[in-house]
N, C-alpha and C positions, 0 to 999 in steps of 0.2 A: 575471978584476978582481978587486981588493979591494973593502972596502966605500968605502973614504974616494975612489977613483977611479968608483965606480958613483956616489956623492954628487956629486962633484964633475960630473960627466957630467950628471947631473939639475939641478943649479946653474946652470950653461952653457944646456941645452935651456929652464929657465924664465927666463934674462935675456933671451933671442933671442925669445921668443915674447911678453916684457912691452915690448922695446924695440919689436919689430915693432908692437905695438898702439899705443904712444904714438906712432911713427911716422904711422902711418896715421891716428888721429886729430890728429897737425900736418897732414897732407894734408887732412882733410876741414876743418879750420880756417882754412886759406889758400885753399882754393876757395871757402869760405862767404864772408871776407873780400874776394874779388875779386867774388863773385856780387850782395853788398850794393854793392859800389863802383861798381858799373854804376848805380843808384839814386841816387847823391849826386851833387850839383853840383860838388864839389871831393873825389873818391875820396884824394886823397893826402892829406889834412887829416886822414881818418878817424881817430876813438882808439876803440876796441875795448874792451870790458869784461865780465866775468860772463859769460865763452862758455863754453855747456856743450854736450856734443854725446852725443844719444841715436839710438842707431842710426847710420841715415842722415840724421838734421835735426839740424843746430845751431843753436845761438839765442844771444840775449843784446843789448847794449846797445851803440849805437855813437854818436858825436859827431862831428858835420863841418859844415866850414862851408856856410854857403849862399851864393847867386849873390850876395848882397850882400857875401859877405869875412867874415861872420861864422858864430861858430860858435853851432850852431840848439837846442843843448840833446842830453841824452839822448833816444832812444828805442829801442824794441823792435824785433828783424831777428829773423826767421824764415828757414833756407834750408832746402829741402825737395827732394832730388830737383835740386840744380842754381839752381831756382827763389827769387829771394831774396823777401820782404816786408818791408814796413815798418811800424811803427807806427800809420801813418794808412793803411794801405792798406783799409782797412774794418772793417766792425762784428764779422766773425768773426774779426780779428786777436788780440783782447783776450783771448778766453778760451781762445784756441789759443796763444798764448806762456804763460797759466798755467799748460796742460794741459801743454807740455810742457818749460818753463826751470824751472833749480834756483833755490832760493828766493835769493838774494841776488837775482840780476835780477828776480824778481819783486816782491819787496817797494820798489825801488826804482821799476821800471814802473807799480806801483798808486799810491806818492808822489808820479810825475809825471804819472799819469793825474787824480789829484784836483786837485792844483795846477793842473792845465792846465783841468779845469773849471770848480773854481773862476774861475780869470780869466773863462773866457767867459759864464758867469753873472752877475761884476760887469760886464762888458762890456754885457750885454744890458741888466742892472738898470739900470745909468745910461741906456744909450739909450731906454728905456722913460720914464725920467724927466725927459728933455730935451722 
Protein backbone atom coordinates (compact mmCIF):
# COMPACT_ATOMS: atom_id res chain seq x y z
CA UNK A 1 0.00 0.00 0.00
CA UNK A 2 1.43 3.35 -0.94
CA UNK A 3 1.45 6.42 1.27
CA UNK A 4 -1.55 8.06 -0.43
CA UNK A 5 -3.77 5.03 0.13
CA UNK A 6 -2.61 4.79 3.74
CA UNK A 7 -3.41 8.46 4.38
CA UNK A 8 -6.79 8.11 2.65
CA UNK A 9 -7.61 5.12 4.87
CA UNK A 10 -6.77 7.10 8.01
CA UNK A 11 -8.89 10.03 6.78
CA UNK A 12 -11.87 7.76 6.18
CA UNK A 13 -11.51 6.13 9.59
CA UNK A 14 -11.19 9.54 11.27
CA UNK A 15 -14.30 10.84 9.53
CA UNK A 16 -16.25 7.72 10.48
CA UNK A 17 -15.27 8.13 14.13
CA UNK A 18 -16.14 11.84 14.13
CA UNK A 19 -19.45 11.26 12.36
CA UNK A 20 -20.36 8.55 14.89
CA UNK A 21 -19.45 10.89 17.76
CA UNK A 22 -21.69 13.66 16.40
CA UNK A 23 -24.47 11.14 15.81
CA UNK A 24 -24.18 10.02 19.44
CA UNK A 25 -24.32 13.66 20.58
CA UNK A 26 -27.41 14.25 18.46
CA UNK A 27 -29.10 11.20 19.98
CA UNK A 28 -28.34 12.44 23.50
CA UNK A 29 -29.71 15.89 22.68
CA UNK A 30 -32.93 14.46 21.22
CA UNK A 31 -33.40 12.17 24.23
CA UNK A 32 -32.80 15.13 26.55
CA UNK A 33 -35.37 17.25 24.70
CA UNK A 34 -37.91 14.45 25.08
CA UNK A 35 -37.18 14.15 28.81
CA UNK A 36 -37.52 17.91 29.32
CA UNK A 37 -40.74 17.88 27.28
CA UNK A 38 -42.32 15.58 29.87
CA UNK A 39 -42.02 18.40 32.42
CA UNK A 40 -43.55 21.11 30.22
CA UNK A 41 -47.21 22.11 29.89
CA UNK A 42 -46.84 22.35 26.07
CA UNK A 43 -43.84 20.29 24.89
CA UNK A 44 -44.49 21.06 21.23
CA UNK A 45 -43.82 24.77 21.90
CA UNK A 46 -40.37 24.16 23.44
CA UNK A 47 -37.54 26.30 22.08
CA UNK A 48 -34.11 24.99 23.12
CA UNK A 49 -30.85 26.93 23.10
CA UNK A 50 -27.25 26.80 24.35
CA UNK A 51 -27.29 23.00 24.63
CA UNK A 52 -24.12 21.33 25.87
CA UNK A 53 -23.30 17.63 26.18
CA UNK A 54 -20.76 16.55 28.78
CA UNK A 55 -20.49 12.78 28.96
CA UNK A 56 -23.96 11.50 29.79
CA UNK A 57 -25.24 14.91 30.95
CA UNK A 58 -27.08 17.34 28.68
CA UNK A 59 -27.86 20.88 29.79
CA UNK A 60 -29.04 24.13 28.29
CA UNK A 61 -31.93 26.56 28.20
CA UNK A 62 -35.58 26.08 27.24
CA UNK A 63 -38.54 28.39 26.71
CA UNK A 64 -42.03 26.94 26.34
CA UNK A 65 -45.66 27.90 26.65
CA UNK A 66 -47.26 27.54 30.07
CA UNK A 67 -50.79 26.33 30.84
CA UNK A 68 -52.14 29.79 29.87
CA UNK A 69 -50.62 29.59 26.38
CA UNK A 70 -47.94 32.24 26.97
CA UNK A 71 -44.20 31.68 26.77
CA UNK A 72 -42.88 31.55 30.33
CA UNK A 73 -39.32 32.71 29.59
CA UNK A 74 -36.00 30.90 29.47
CA UNK A 75 -35.15 28.46 32.20
CA UNK A 76 -32.22 26.12 32.59
CA UNK A 77 -32.46 22.35 32.28
CA UNK A 78 -30.23 19.41 33.12
CA UNK A 79 -30.81 15.86 31.93
CA UNK A 80 -28.75 13.18 33.63
CA UNK A 81 -29.31 9.45 33.18
CA UNK A 82 -32.61 10.16 31.41
CA UNK A 83 -33.95 12.22 34.32
CA UNK A 84 -34.71 15.88 33.60
CA UNK A 85 -34.63 18.84 35.98
CA UNK A 86 -35.75 22.39 35.29
CA UNK A 87 -34.31 25.55 36.85
CA UNK A 88 -37.08 25.76 39.41
CA UNK A 89 -36.52 22.24 40.75
CA UNK A 90 -34.94 23.28 44.02
CA UNK A 91 -31.92 25.00 45.54
CA UNK A 92 -29.34 22.48 44.33
CA UNK A 93 -30.15 23.12 40.68
CA UNK A 94 -28.36 26.49 40.39
CA UNK A 95 -24.97 25.19 41.55
CA UNK A 96 -25.25 22.02 39.48
CA UNK A 97 -26.16 24.02 36.36
CA UNK A 98 -23.20 26.35 36.79
CA UNK A 99 -20.86 23.42 37.35
CA UNK A 100 -21.94 21.44 34.29
CA UNK A 101 -23.07 23.84 31.56
CA UNK A 102 -21.07 25.91 29.09
CA UNK A 103 -20.39 29.64 29.44
CA UNK A 104 -23.15 31.05 27.17
CA UNK A 105 -25.84 29.14 29.06
CA UNK A 106 -24.29 30.04 32.44
CA UNK A 107 -24.25 33.76 31.64
CA UNK A 108 -27.85 33.82 30.42
CA UNK A 109 -29.06 31.68 33.34
CA UNK A 110 -27.35 33.91 35.91
CA UNK A 111 -28.81 37.05 34.28
CA UNK A 112 -32.28 35.48 34.36
CA UNK A 113 -31.84 34.52 38.00
CA UNK A 114 -30.77 38.06 38.92
CA UNK A 115 -33.78 39.53 37.07
CA UNK A 116 -36.19 37.10 38.75
CA UNK A 117 -34.68 37.79 42.17
CA UNK A 118 -35.04 41.54 41.57
CA UNK A 119 -38.72 41.03 40.65
CA UNK A 120 -39.30 39.01 43.84
CA UNK A 121 -37.60 41.64 46.00
CA UNK A 122 -39.64 44.41 44.37
CA UNK A 123 -42.88 42.47 44.93
CA UNK A 124 -42.02 41.82 48.59
CA UNK A 125 -41.00 45.45 49.16
CA UNK A 126 -44.27 46.65 47.61
CA UNK A 127 -46.30 44.23 49.73
CA UNK A 128 -44.55 45.35 52.91
CA UNK A 129 -45.28 49.01 52.17
CA UNK A 130 -49.01 48.37 51.75
